[in-house]
C-alpha positions, 0 to 999 in steps of 0.5 A: 499499499503506498504511503498517502503523505508521500503519494500527496507530496509526489502528486504535488511535485508532478503538478507543479513540474507540469505548471508552465513557467515564465520568462518574467518569473525570472530576474533580469540577468537570468531572463537576459541570459535565457533570451541570449542562450535562444539567440545562440541557438537559432544562430547555430542552426543557421550556422552563423556566428551570434556575436554581433547580434548578441553584442548589440542586444545585451550592449556590451562586449564583455557580456556577450563573451561572458554569456557565450562562455556560460553556453558553452559550459552549461553545454559541456556539463549538461547531462543531455541535449538542452531544450530551448523555447523559441526566442519569441515565446514567453514560456520556459522549458524545464532546462531554461527554468533551471538554468534561470533559477541557477542564475538567480540564485548566483545573483543573490550569492545563494550557493546553497540555492545554486546547488540546490537548482541542480542536485540529482542533475549535475554531477558534483564535480561539474558544478564549480564549472557552472558556478564560476561561469555564471558569477563571470556573467553576473560581473560582466553585467554589474560592470556594463550597468556601472 
């Protein structure tokens, strides 16, 4: 017989995972990066360099370089192909939501929240690469505002 408390929490978790997440739920740095990731994917499919358009959209060559670096780091550490929504879509895929949560946590210097966002998904020995790349993007975004 199933444990009712566990079954209820499992059902709640499944329901929560089924709810669509919106890009508006992310803070600005995470949302900008998700859009950057979508643009990078679009350019990769077209076999074009995303750097010029990213630099114009992000308003900074340094932020562009850090966004490209983070996208490469994610690609190298993610355990599967990353699912990305269309550029114009306001809904997030589960991967985009995880990436956004990871960036939001780091932006608030919440290492525990960062770790929690990828717990059981990214191997522990790979997490420091993501943390460093996310912090580099956040620092570049801060310098661009300053």
